[in-house]
N, CA, C and O atoms as a CHARMM CRD file, in Angstrom:
* protein
*
  348
    1    1 MET  N     -0.69200   0.84300 -10.33000 PROA 1      0.00000
    2    1 MET  CA    -1.88000   0.13000  -9.90100 PROA 1      0.00000
    3    1 MET  C     -3.06600   1.07900  -9.80300 PROA 1      0.00000
    4    1 MET  O     -4.18800   0.71400 -10.15500 PROA 1      0.00000
    5    2 ALA  N     -2.82100   2.29600  -9.32600 PROA 2      0.00000
    6    2 ALA  CA    -3.91100   3.27000  -9.23700 PROA 2      0.00000
    7    2 ALA  C     -4.50100   3.56000 -10.61900 PROA 2      0.00000
    8    2 ALA  O     -5.70900   3.75500 -10.75000 PROA 2      0.00000
    9    3 PHE  N     -3.65300   3.58900 -11.64300 PROA 3      0.00000
   10    3 PHE  CA    -4.14900   3.81900 -13.00300 PROA 3      0.00000
   11    3 PHE  C     -5.09100   2.69300 -13.42400 PROA 3      0.00000
   12    3 PHE  O     -6.11500   2.94400 -14.06000 PROA 3      0.00000
   13    4 CYS  N     -4.74900   1.46500 -13.07400 PROA 4      0.00000
   14    4 CYS  CA    -5.61400   0.32200 -13.41400 PROA 4      0.00000
   15    4 CYS  C     -6.95400   0.43000 -12.69700 PROA 4      0.00000
   16    4 CYS  O     -8.00000   0.17400 -13.29400 PROA 4      0.00000
   17    5 VAL  N     -6.92800   0.80300 -11.43200 PROA 5      0.00000
   18    5 VAL  CA    -8.17000   0.97300 -10.67400 PROA 5      0.00000
   19    5 VAL  C     -8.99200   2.10700 -11.28500 PROA 5      0.00000
   20    5 VAL  O    -10.20100   1.97000 -11.46800 PROA 5      0.00000
   21    6 THR  N     -8.33700   3.22500 -11.60000 PROA 6      0.00000
   22    6 THR  CA    -9.03300   4.36200 -12.20700 PROA 6      0.00000
   23    6 THR  C     -9.68200   3.97700 -13.52600 PROA 6      0.00000
   24    6 THR  O    -10.84000   4.31500 -13.77100 PROA 6      0.00000
   25    7 THR  N     -8.94900   3.27500 -14.37300 PROA 7      0.00000
   26    7 THR  CA    -9.47800   2.85700 -15.66900 PROA 7      0.00000
   27    7 THR  C    -10.66400   1.90800 -15.49600 PROA 7      0.00000
   28    7 THR  O    -11.66400   2.02500 -16.20500 PROA 7      0.00000
   29    8 ALA  N    -10.55400   0.98700 -14.57000 PROA 8      0.00000
   30    8 ALA  CA   -11.64400   0.03900 -14.33500 PROA 8      0.00000
   31    8 ALA  C    -12.91300   0.75600 -13.87600 PROA 8      0.00000
   32    8 ALA  O    -14.01800   0.38400 -14.27300 PROA 8      0.00000
   33    9 VAL  N    -12.75600   1.77100 -13.05000 PROA 9      0.00000
   34    9 VAL  CA   -13.91900   2.50700 -12.54500 PROA 9      0.00000
   35    9 VAL  C    -14.48900   3.43100 -13.61900 PROA 9      0.00000
   36    9 VAL  O    -15.68600   3.39600 -13.90600 PROA 9      0.00000
   37   10 LEU  N    -13.62700   4.25300 -14.20600 PROA 10     0.00000
   38   10 LEU  CA   -14.12200   5.28700 -15.12500 PROA 10     0.00000
   39   10 LEU  C    -14.47300   4.76600 -16.51800 PROA 10     0.00000
   40   10 LEU  O    -15.39000   5.28400 -17.15600 PROA 10     0.00000
   41   11 GLN  N    -13.75500   3.74900 -16.99700 PROA 11     0.00000
   42   11 GLN  CA   -13.98500   3.27600 -18.35900 PROA 11     0.00000
   43   11 GLN  C    -14.76800   1.96900 -18.44000 PROA 11     0.00000
   44   11 GLN  O    -15.45400   1.71000 -19.42900 PROA 11     0.00000
   45   12 MET  N    -14.66300   1.14900 -17.39900 PROA 12     0.00000
   46   12 MET  CA   -15.30200  -0.16900 -17.45200 PROA 12     0.00000
   47   12 MET  C    -16.54300  -0.27700 -16.56500 PROA 12     0.00000
   48   12 MET  O    -17.23800  -1.29300 -16.59300 PROA 12     0.00000
   49   13 GLY  N    -16.82300   0.76100 -15.78300 PROA 13     0.00000
   50   13 GLY  CA   -18.03300   0.78100 -14.97000 PROA 13     0.00000
   51   13 GLY  C    -18.00100  -0.01500 -13.69300 PROA 13     0.00000
   52   13 GLY  O    -19.05200  -0.25300 -13.09700 PROA 13     0.00000
   53   14 LEU  N    -16.81800  -0.44200 -13.24100 PROA 14     0.00000
   54   14 LEU  CA   -16.73000  -1.16500 -11.97600 PROA 14     0.00000
   55   14 LEU  C    -16.85100  -0.18600 -10.81500 PROA 14     0.00000
   56   14 LEU  O    -16.51300   0.99100 -10.94900 PROA 14     0.00000
   57   15 SER  N    -17.33200  -0.67400  -9.67900 PROA 15     0.00000
   58   15 SER  CA   -17.28700   0.14300  -8.46100 PROA 15     0.00000
   59   15 SER  C    -15.84200   0.15500  -7.97900 PROA 15     0.00000
   60   15 SER  O    -15.03300  -0.66200  -8.42000 PROA 15     0.00000
   61   16 VAL  N    -15.51700   1.06700  -7.08600 PROA 16     0.00000
   62   16 VAL  CA   -14.15700   1.10700  -6.54200 PROA 16     0.00000
   63   16 VAL  C    -13.83200  -0.21300  -5.85000 PROA 16     0.00000
   64   16 VAL  O    -12.72600  -0.73600  -5.98600 PROA 16     0.00000
   65   17 GLN  N    -14.79500  -0.74800  -5.11100 PROA 17     0.00000
   66   17 GLN  CA   -14.57500  -2.01600  -4.40700 PROA 17     0.00000
   67   17 GLN  C    -14.31200  -3.14800  -5.39900 PROA 17     0.00000
   68   17 GLN  O    -13.42600  -3.97200  -5.17000 PROA 17     0.00000
   69   18 GLU  N    -15.05600  -3.19900  -6.47900 PROA 18     0.00000
   70   18 GLU  CA   -14.84600  -4.23700  -7.49400 PROA 18     0.00000
   71   18 GLU  C    -13.48100  -4.08600  -8.15300 PROA 18     0.00000
   72   18 GLU  O    -12.79500  -5.07700  -8.40400 PROA 18     0.00000
   73   19 ALA  N    -13.09000  -2.85100  -8.43200 PROA 19     0.00000
   74   19 ALA  CA   -11.79700  -2.60800  -9.07700 PROA 19     0.00000
   75   19 ALA  C    -10.63400  -2.98400  -8.16800 PROA 19     0.00000
   76   19 ALA  O     -9.65600  -3.57400  -8.62600 PROA 19     0.00000
   77   20 VAL  N    -10.73100  -2.64800  -6.88500 PROA 20     0.00000
   78   20 VAL  CA    -9.66200  -3.00100  -5.93800 PROA 20     0.00000
   79   20 VAL  C     -9.59100  -4.51400  -5.77100 PROA 20     0.00000
   80   20 VAL  O     -8.49700  -5.07600  -5.71800 PROA 20     0.00000
   81   21 ARG  N    -10.73000  -5.17800  -5.68700 PROA 21     0.00000
   82   21 ARG  CA   -10.73700  -6.64700  -5.58200 PROA 21     0.00000
   83   21 ARG  C    -10.11300  -7.28100  -6.82300 PROA 21     0.00000
   84   21 ARG  O     -9.32600  -8.22200  -6.71900 PROA 21     0.00000
   85   22 ALA  N    -10.46700  -6.76000  -7.99400 PROA 22     0.00000
   86   22 ALA  CA    -9.89300  -7.28900  -9.23700 PROA 22     0.00000
   87   22 ALA  C     -8.37900  -7.09300  -9.26200 PROA 22     0.00000
   88   22 ALA  O     -7.64900  -7.95500  -9.75100 PROA 22     0.00000
   89   23 ALA  N     -7.91000  -5.97100  -8.74200 PROA 23     0.00000
   90   23 ALA  CA    -6.48200  -5.66600  -8.75900 PROA 23     0.00000
   91   23 ALA  C     -5.69700  -6.46800  -7.71900 PROA 23     0.00000
   92   23 ALA  O     -4.49300  -6.66700  -7.88300 PROA 23     0.00000
   93   24 THR  N     -6.34800  -6.92500  -6.66800 PROA 24     0.00000
   94   24 THR  CA    -5.64300  -7.64700  -5.60100 PROA 24     0.00000
   95   24 THR  C     -5.92100  -9.15000  -5.67300 PROA 24     0.00000
   96   24 THR  O     -5.05400  -9.92900  -6.06800 PROA 24     0.00000
   97   25 TYR  N     -7.10600  -9.54000  -5.29700 PROA 25     0.00000
   98   25 TYR  CA    -7.47500 -10.95600  -5.31900 PROA 25     0.00000
   99   25 TYR  C     -7.47500 -11.50200  -6.74600 PROA 25     0.00000
  100   25 TYR  O     -7.01600 -12.61800  -6.99400 PROA 25     0.00000
  101   26 GLY  N     -7.99200 -10.70700  -7.67700 PROA 26     0.00000
  102   26 GLY  CA    -8.00400 -11.13400  -9.08300 PROA 26     0.00000
  103   26 GLY  C     -6.60200 -11.33000  -9.62000 PROA 26     0.00000
  104   26 GLY  O     -6.34500 -12.25600 -10.39000 PROA 26     0.00000
  105   27 GLY  N     -5.68600 -10.44800  -9.21000 PROA 27     0.00000
  106   27 GLY  CA    -4.28900 -10.59300  -9.61900 PROA 27     0.00000
  107   27 GLY  C     -3.67300 -11.86900  -9.06600 PROA 27     0.00000
  108   27 GLY  O     -2.95600 -12.57700  -9.77300 PROA 27     0.00000
  109   28 ALA  N     -3.95100 -12.16200  -7.80600 PROA 28     0.00000
  110   28 ALA  CA    -3.44000 -13.39800  -7.20400 PROA 28     0.00000
  111   28 ALA  C     -3.98300 -14.62500  -7.92600 PROA 28     0.00000
  112   28 ALA  O     -3.25600 -15.58900  -8.16500 PROA 28     0.00000
  113   29 LEU  N     -5.27100 -14.58100  -8.26900 PROA 29     0.00000
  114   29 LEU  CA    -5.86900 -15.69900  -9.01000 PROA 29     0.00000
  115   29 LEU  C     -5.21300 -15.86800 -10.37700 PROA 29     0.00000
  116   29 LEU  O     -4.87200 -16.98100 -10.77500 PROA 29     0.00000
  117   30 SER  N     -5.03800 -14.74500 -11.09900 PROA 30     0.00000
  118   30 SER  CA    -4.49500 -14.84700 -12.45600 PROA 30     0.00000
  119   30 SER  C     -3.04900 -15.32000 -12.46700 PROA 30     0.00000
  120   30 SER  O     -2.60100 -15.92100 -13.44300 PROA 30     0.00000
  121   31 LEU  N     -2.31800 -15.05500 -11.39400 PROA 31     0.00000
  122   31 LEU  CA    -0.93000 -15.51100 -11.29500 PROA 31     0.00000
  123   31 LEU  C     -0.81800 -16.89400 -10.66400 PROA 31     0.00000
  124   31 LEU  O      0.28000 -17.43400 -10.53000 PROA 31     0.00000
  125   32 GLY  N     -1.94900 -17.45800 -10.28000 PROA 32     0.00000
  126   32 GLY  CA    -1.93000 -18.77800  -9.66700 PROA 32     0.00000
  127   32 GLY  C     -1.44400 -18.77000  -8.22800 PROA 32     0.00000
  128   32 GLY  O     -1.13200 -19.82600  -7.67800 PROA 32     0.00000
  129   33 ARG  N     -1.37600 -17.60100  -7.60900 PROA 33     0.00000
  130   33 ARG  CA    -0.86600 -17.50900  -6.23800 PROA 33     0.00000
  131   33 ARG  C     -1.90400 -17.93700  -5.20800 PROA 33     0.00000
  132   33 ARG  O     -1.55000 -18.54700  -4.19900 PROA 33     0.00000
  133   34 GLU  N     -3.17600 -17.63100  -5.44300 PROA 34     0.00000
  134   34 GLU  CA    -4.20600 -17.99600  -4.49100 PROA 34     0.00000
  135   34 GLU  C     -4.43700 -19.49500  -4.49600 PROA 34     0.00000
  136   34 GLU  O     -4.85200 -20.06400  -3.48700 PROA 34     0.00000
  137   35 ALA  N     -4.17400 -20.13600  -5.61600 PROA 35     0.00000
  138   35 ALA  CA    -4.49200 -21.55700  -5.76700 PROA 35     0.00000
  139   35 ALA  C     -3.40800 -22.48000  -5.21400 PROA 35     0.00000
  140   35 ALA  O     -3.46000 -23.68500  -5.45700 PROA 35     0.00000
  141   36 GLY  N     -2.45200 -21.96500  -4.49500 PROA 36     0.00000
  142   36 GLY  CA    -1.46300 -22.81600  -3.85900 PROA 36     0.00000
  143   36 GLY  C     -0.17400 -22.95400  -4.63200 PROA 36     0.00000
  144   36 GLY  O      0.56900 -23.91200  -4.41900 PROA 36     0.00000
  145   37 ALA  N      0.11400 -22.01900  -5.52700 PROA 37     0.00000
  146   37 ALA  CA     1.33300 -22.11200  -6.32900 PROA 37     0.00000
  147   37 ALA  C      2.52300 -21.41900  -5.67400 PROA 37     0.00000
  148   37 ALA  O      3.55900 -21.24500  -6.31500 PROA 37     0.00000
  149   38 ASP  N      2.39300 -21.02100  -4.41200 PROA 38     0.00000
  150   38 ASP  CA     3.52700 -20.44300  -3.69700 PROA 38     0.00000
  151   38 ASP  C      4.61400 -21.49500  -3.54000 PROA 38     0.00000
  152   38 ASP  O      4.35600 -22.69300  -3.65700 PROA 38     0.00000
  153   39 ALA  N      5.81900 -21.03900  -3.27800 PROA 39     0.00000
  154   39 ALA  CA     6.94200 -21.95800  -3.11300 PROA 39     0.00000
  155   39 ALA  C      6.65400 -22.99100  -2.02600 PROA 39     0.00000
  156   39 ALA  O      7.06300 -24.14700  -2.13500 PROA 39     0.00000
  157   40 ASP  N      5.94600 -22.56600  -0.97500 PROA 40     0.00000
  158   40 ASP  CA     5.64500 -23.50400   0.10700 PROA 40     0.00000
  159   40 ASP  C      4.29500 -24.20800  -0.08400 PROA 40     0.00000
  160   40 ASP  O      3.87200 -24.98400   0.77300 PROA 40     0.00000
  161   41 GLY  N      3.61600 -23.93300  -1.21600 PROA 41     0.00000
  162   41 GLY  CA     2.37100 -24.61300  -1.52500 PROA 41     0.00000
  163   41 GLY  C      1.16000 -24.12400  -0.74800 PROA 41     0.00000
  164   41 GLY  O      0.10300 -24.75300  -0.78800 PROA 41     0.00000
  165   42 ARG  N      1.30500 -22.99500  -0.03200 PROA 42     0.00000
  166   42 ARG  CA     0.17600 -22.49700   0.76000 PROA 42     0.00000
  167   42 ARG  C     -0.68300 -21.54000  -0.05300 PROA 42     0.00000
  168   42 ARG  O     -0.20600 -20.90200  -0.99100 PROA 42     0.00000
  169   43 ARG  N     -1.95200 -21.44900   0.31700 PROA 43     0.00000
  170   43 ARG  CA    -2.87900 -20.50500  -0.29600 PROA 43     0.00000
  171   43 ARG  C     -3.01100 -19.31700   0.64400 PROA 43     0.00000
  172   43 ARG  O     -3.98000 -19.22600   1.39800 PROA 43     0.00000
  173   44 ASP  N     -2.04300 -18.40300   0.60400 PROA 44     0.00000
  174   44 ASP  CA    -2.03400 -17.36900   1.63000 PROA 44     0.00000
  175   44 ASP  C     -1.86700 -15.95700   1.09600 PROA 44     0.00000
  176   44 ASP  O     -1.48400 -15.06100   1.84800 PROA 44     0.00000
  177   45 VAL  N     -2.14400 -15.73400  -0.18300 PROA 45     0.00000
  178   45 VAL  CA    -2.01000 -14.37900  -0.71100 PROA 45     0.00000
  179   45 VAL  C     -3.26400 -13.99000  -1.50200 PROA 45     0.00000
  180   45 VAL  O     -4.03700 -14.84900  -1.92700 PROA 45     0.00000
  181   46 GLY  N     -3.44600 -12.69800  -1.68900 PROA 46     0.00000
  182   46 GLY  CA    -4.53200 -12.20300  -2.51700 PROA 46     0.00000
  183   46 GLY  C     -5.76100 -11.74200  -1.76500 PROA 46     0.00000
  184   46 GLY  O     -6.62300 -11.08100  -2.34500 PROA 46     0.00000
  185   47 SER  N     -5.86400 -12.07200  -0.48600 PROA 47     0.00000
  186   47 SER  CA    -7.00800 -11.61900   0.30600 PROA 47     0.00000
  187   47 SER  C     -6.58600 -11.51200   1.76900 PROA 47     0.00000
  188   47 SER  O     -5.57400 -12.07800   2.18400 PROA 47     0.00000
  189   48 LEU  N     -7.37600 -10.78300   2.52900 PROA 48     0.00000
  190   48 LEU  CA    -7.11700 -10.64300   3.95700 PROA 48     0.00000
  191   48 LEU  C     -7.89300 -11.70700   4.70600 PROA 48     0.00000
  192   48 LEU  O     -9.12100 -11.76000   4.63300 PROA 48     0.00000
  193   49 ALA  N     -7.18500 -12.54500   5.41600 PROA 49     0.00000
  194   49 ALA  CA    -7.81500 -13.59200   6.21600 PROA 49     0.00000
  195   49 ALA  C     -6.82000 -14.06700   7.26600 PROA 49     0.00000
  196   49 ALA  O     -5.61000 -13.91900   7.09700 PROA 49     0.00000
  197   50 VAL  N     -7.32400 -14.62700   8.32700 PROA 50     0.00000
  198   50 VAL  CA    -6.46600 -15.17500   9.37400 PROA 50     0.00000
  199   50 VAL  C     -5.54000 -16.21300   8.77000 PROA 50     0.00000
  200   50 VAL  O     -5.99000 -17.10800   8.05500 PROA 50     0.00000
  201   51 GLY  N     -4.24300 -16.09900   9.05300 PROA 51     0.00000
  202   51 GLY  CA    -3.26000 -17.04700   8.55300 PROA 51     0.00000
  203   51 GLY  C     -2.65000 -16.66400   7.22000 PROA 51     0.00000
  204   51 GLY  O     -1.70100 -17.31000   6.77500 PROA 51     0.00000
  205   52 HSD  N     -3.16600 -15.63500   6.57100 PROA 52     0.00000
  206   52 HSD  CA    -2.58100 -15.19000   5.30500 PROA 52     0.00000
  207   52 HSD  C     -1.36700 -14.31000   5.56000 PROA 52     0.00000
  208   52 HSD  O     -1.11000 -13.91700   6.69900 PROA 52     0.00000
  209   53 ARG  N     -0.62400 -14.00000   4.51300 PROA 53     0.00000
  210   53 ARG  CA     0.66800 -13.34200   4.60700 PROA 53     0.00000
  211   53 ARG  C      0.67200 -11.92600   5.13700 PROA 53     0.00000
  212   53 ARG  O      1.68100 -11.51700   5.71100 PROA 53     0.00000
  213   54 ALA  N     -0.34400 -11.17800   4.99100 PROA 54     0.00000
  214   54 ALA  CA    -0.44100  -9.77800   5.41700 PROA 54     0.00000
  215   54 ALA  C      0.49600  -8.87700   4.62300 PROA 54     0.00000
  216   54 ALA  O      1.33600  -8.18000   5.19300 PROA 54     0.00000
  217   55 ASP  N      0.34400  -8.89800   3.30400 PROA 55     0.00000
  218   55 ASP  CA     0.95800  -7.89300   2.44400 PROA 55     0.00000
  219   55 ASP  C     -0.08400  -6.78800   2.32700 PROA 55     0.00000
  220   55 ASP  O     -1.13100  -6.98200   1.70800 PROA 55     0.00000
  221   56 LEU  N      0.19500  -5.63800   2.91300 PROA 56     0.00000
  222   56 LEU  CA    -0.79900  -4.57500   3.00800 PROA 56     0.00000
  223   56 LEU  C     -0.23900  -3.23100   2.59500 PROA 56     0.00000
  224   56 LEU  O      0.95800  -2.97400   2.72900 PROA 56     0.00000
  225   57 GLN  N     -1.11300  -2.37400   2.09200 PROA 57     0.00000
  226   57 GLN  CA    -0.78700  -0.98100   1.83800 PROA 57     0.00000
  227   57 GLN  C     -1.82900  -0.14300   2.56400 PROA 57     0.00000
  228   57 GLN  O     -3.02800  -0.28400   2.32400 PROA 57     0.00000
  229   58 LEU  N     -1.37200   0.72000   3.44400 PROA 58     0.00000
  230   58 LEU  CA    -2.25000   1.64400   4.14200 PROA 58     0.00000
  231   58 LEU  C     -2.28900   2.93800   3.35000 PROA 58     0.00000
  232   58 LEU  O     -1.24800   3.51600   3.04000 PROA 58     0.00000
  233   59 LEU  N     -3.49400   3.39100   3.02200 PROA 59     0.00000
  234   59 LEU  CA    -3.63500   4.61600   2.24300 PROA 59     0.00000
  235   59 LEU  C     -3.64900   5.83400   3.15000 PROA 59     0.00000
  236   59 LEU  O     -4.22500   5.81200   4.23800 PROA 59     0.00000
  237   60 ASN  N     -3.01500   6.88300   2.69100 PROA 60     0.00000
  238   60 ASN  CA    -3.07300   8.17500   3.35700 PROA 60     0.00000
  239   60 ASN  C     -4.17300   8.97500   2.66700 PROA 60     0.00000
  240   60 ASN  O     -3.90900   9.97800   2.00500 PROA 60     0.00000
  241   61 ALA  N     -5.41700   8.51200   2.83600 PROA 61     0.00000
  242   61 ALA  CA    -6.58500   9.10200   2.19100 PROA 61     0.00000
  243   61 ALA  C     -7.81000   8.78200   3.04500 PROA 61     0.00000
  244   61 ALA  O     -7.82200   7.79200   3.77600 PROA 61     0.00000
  245   62 PRO  N     -8.83300   9.61800   2.95100 PROA 62     0.00000
  246   62 PRO  CA   -10.02100   9.36700   3.77100 PROA 62     0.00000
  247   62 PRO  C    -10.82900   8.13200   3.35100 PROA 62     0.00000
  248   62 PRO  O    -11.59600   7.59800   4.15200 PROA 62     0.00000
  249   63 SER  N    -10.66400   7.67200   2.09700 PROA 63     0.00000
  250   63 SER  CA   -11.35700   6.45600   1.66800 PROA 63     0.00000
  251   63 SER  C    -10.64800   5.85800   0.45800 PROA 63     0.00000
  252   63 SER  O     -9.84100   6.52000  -0.19500 PROA 63     0.00000
  253   64 ALA  N    -10.96000   4.60200   0.17100 PROA 64     0.00000
  254   64 ALA  CA   -10.36800   3.91500  -0.98500 PROA 64     0.00000
  255   64 ALA  C    -10.82300   4.53800  -2.29700 PROA 64     0.00000
  256   64 ALA  O    -10.20000   4.31000  -3.33400 PROA 64     0.00000
  257   65 THR  N    -11.88300   5.31100  -2.27100 PROA 65     0.00000
  258   65 THR  CA   -12.37700   5.98200  -3.47100 PROA 65     0.00000
  259   65 THR  C    -11.30200   6.86700  -4.09400 PROA 65     0.00000
  260   65 THR  O    -11.28900   7.07700  -5.30700 PROA 65     0.00000
  261   66 HSD  N    -10.41000   7.37800  -3.27000 PROA 66     0.00000
  262   66 HSD  CA    -9.33100   8.23300  -3.77300 PROA 66     0.00000
  263   66 HSD  C     -8.41300   7.48800  -4.74200 PROA 66     0.00000
  264   66 HSD  O     -7.75600   8.11700  -5.57200 PROA 66     0.00000
  265   67 LEU  N     -8.35600   6.15400  -4.64900 PROA 67     0.00000
  266   67 LEU  CA    -7.56300   5.38300  -5.61300 PROA 67     0.00000
  267   67 LEU  C     -8.05300   5.61800  -7.03300 PROA 67     0.00000
  268   67 LEU  O     -7.25300   5.71700  -7.96300 PROA 67     0.00000
  269   68 ALA  N     -9.35400   5.70600  -7.19800 PROA 68     0.00000
  270   68 ALA  CA    -9.92000   5.85100  -8.53600 PROA 68     0.00000
  271   68 ALA  C     -9.98100   7.29400  -9.01300 PROA 68     0.00000
  272   68 ALA  O     -9.85600   7.55800 -10.20900 PROA 68     0.00000
  273   69 TYR  N    -10.16800   8.21400  -8.10200 PROA 69     0.00000
  274   69 TYR  CA   -10.41700   9.59200  -8.52100 PROA 69     0.00000
  275   69 TYR  C     -9.26200  10.54100  -8.24100 PROA 69     0.00000
  276   69 TYR  O     -9.40600  11.75000  -8.41900 PROA 69     0.00000
  277   70 ARG  N     -8.13600  10.02700  -7.81400 PROA 70     0.00000
  278   70 ARG  CA    -6.94700  10.84300  -7.60600 PROA 70     0.00000
  279   70 ARG  C     -5.73400  10.16000  -8.23400 PROA 70     0.00000
  280   70 ARG  O     -4.71600   9.98400  -7.56400 PROA 70     0.00000
  281   71 PRO  N     -5.82400   9.76600  -9.52800 PROA 71     0.00000
  282   71 PRO  CA    -4.68300   9.07400 -10.13700 PROA 71     0.00000
  283   71 PRO  C     -3.46000   9.98800 -10.19000 PROA 71     0.00000
  284   71 PRO  O     -3.57000  11.18700 -10.44400 PROA 71     0.00000
  285   72 GLY  N     -2.31800   9.40300  -9.94700 PROA 72     0.00000
  286   72 GLY  CA    -1.07500  10.16400  -9.97800 PROA 72     0.00000
  287   72 GLY  C     -0.71900  10.82500  -8.66400 PROA 72     0.00000
  288   72 GLY  O      0.39000  11.33700  -8.51100 PROA 72     0.00000
  289   73 ILE  N     -1.63700  10.82500  -7.71200 PROA 73     0.00000
  290   73 ILE  CA    -1.37300  11.40100  -6.39100 PROA 73     0.00000
  291   73 ILE  C     -0.85100  10.28300  -5.49200 PROA 73     0.00000
  292   73 ILE  O     -1.51900   9.26100  -5.33800 PROA 73     0.00000
  293   74 PRO  N      0.33300  10.45600  -4.89500 PROA 74     0.00000
  294   74 PRO  CA     0.84200   9.40100  -4.00300 PROA 74     0.00000
  295   74 PRO  C     -0.03300   9.27600  -2.75600 PROA 74     0.00000
  296   74 PRO  O     -0.20400  10.24000  -2.01000 PROA 74     0.00000
  297   75 LEU  N     -0.57600   8.10100  -2.53900 PROA 75     0.00000
  298   75 LEU  CA    -1.48600   7.86900  -1.41500 PROA 75     0.00000
  299   75 LEU  C     -0.94900   6.88600  -0.37700 PROA 75     0.00000
  300   75 LEU  O     -1.61100   6.63900   0.63000 PROA 75     0.00000
  301   76 THR  N      0.21600   6.33200  -0.59800 PROA 76     0.00000
  302   76 THR  CA     0.73900   5.31500   0.30900 PROA 76     0.00000
  303   76 THR  C      1.15200   5.93400   1.63900 PROA 76     0.00000
  304   76 THR  O      1.98900   6.83500   1.68800 PROA 76     0.00000
  305   77 GLY  N      0.55000   5.43400   2.71800 PROA 77     0.00000
  306   77 GLY  CA     0.90400   5.86900   4.06000 PROA 77     0.00000
  307   77 GLY  C      1.90000   4.92700   4.70500 PROA 77     0.00000
  308   77 GLY  O      2.80600   5.36800   5.41300 PROA 77     0.00000
  309   78 ALA  N      1.74100   3.62600   4.46800 PROA 78     0.00000
  310   78 ALA  CA     2.64600   2.61400   5.02100 PROA 78     0.00000
  311   78 ALA  C      2.44400   1.32300   4.23300 PROA 78     0.00000
  312   78 ALA  O      1.40200   1.12200   3.60900 PROA 78     0.00000
  313   79 VAL  N      3.45600   0.44800   4.26900 PROA 79     0.00000
  314   79 VAL  CA     3.41700  -0.83300   3.55000 PROA 79     0.00000
  315   79 VAL  C      3.91500  -1.93200   4.47900 PROA 79     0.00000
  316   79 VAL  O      4.89200  -1.75100   5.20600 PROA 79     0.00000
  317   80 TRP  N      3.23400  -3.07000   4.44600 PROA 80     0.00000
  318   80 TRP  CA     3.66100  -4.26400   5.16800 PROA 80     0.00000
  319   80 TRP  C      3.85400  -5.38000   4.16800 PROA 80     0.00000
  320   80 TRP  O      3.04400  -5.54600   3.25700 PROA 80     0.00000
  321   81 ARG  N      4.91400  -6.14600   4.32600 PROA 81     0.00000
  322   81 ARG  CA     5.15100  -7.33800   3.50000 PROA 81     0.00000
  323   81 ARG  C      5.35500  -8.51200   4.44000 PROA 81     0.00000
  324   81 ARG  O      6.23800  -8.48900   5.29800 PROA 81     0.00000
  325   82 ALA  N      4.54600  -9.51900   4.27400 PROA 82     0.00000
  326   82 ALA  CA     4.58500 -10.70700   5.14100 PROA 82     0.00000
  327   82 ALA  C      4.46600 -10.30500   6.61500 PROA 82     0.00000
  328   82 ALA  O      5.09200 -10.91100   7.48400 PROA 82     0.00000
  329   83 GLY  N      3.65500  -9.27700   6.88400 PROA 83     0.00000
  330   83 GLY  CA     3.40100  -8.85700   8.25600 PROA 83     0.00000
  331   83 GLY  C      4.44400  -7.94900   8.85100 PROA 83     0.00000
  332   83 GLY  O      4.32900  -7.57400  10.01800 PROA 83     0.00000
  333   84 VAL  N      5.47000  -7.57400   8.08800 PROA 84     0.00000
  334   84 VAL  CA     6.54700  -6.70300   8.57900 PROA 84     0.00000
  335   84 VAL  C      6.42400  -5.34500   7.90600 PROA 84     0.00000
  336   84 VAL  O      6.39100  -5.25500   6.67900 PROA 84     0.00000
  337   85 ARG  N      6.35700  -4.29200   8.71100 PROA 85     0.00000
  338   85 ARG  CA     6.26000  -2.93400   8.14600 PROA 85     0.00000
  339   85 ARG  C      7.57200  -2.53800   7.48400 PROA 85     0.00000
  340   85 ARG  O      8.64600  -2.69300   8.06400 PROA 85     0.00000
  341   86 LEU  N      7.47000  -2.02900   6.27000 PROA 86     0.00000
  342   86 LEU  CA     8.64900  -1.59200   5.51900 PROA 86     0.00000
  343   86 LEU  C      8.79900  -0.08200   5.66100 PROA 86     0.00000
  344   86 LEU  O      7.81400   0.64900   5.77000 PROA 86     0.00000
  345   87 GLY  N     10.05100   0.36700   5.65700 PROA 87     0.00000
  346   87 GLY  CA    10.35900   1.79600   5.65100 PROA 87     0.00000
  347   87 GLY  C      9.75200   2.50100   6.73700 PROA 87     0.00000
  348   87 GLY  O      9.92500   3.71300   6.85900 PROA 87     0.00000
């Protein structure tokens, strides 16, 4: 995913914020997940909002900019899936 963000920023001219949004919310839209295609029919993935699933990745970096300019460097500090911290 970091490679996709890096490519979007360096080759396509997107800002880091635009690239991260495209990779998260845009991905949910393209897979039909945001539009209510979940098994339970809810629109609860692809963005952070009250009542959504809370699939999150916490970066071990001073800013999200490191996603674009530090490709190949592991930045994951913690991961949550459906509001439950993994590992």
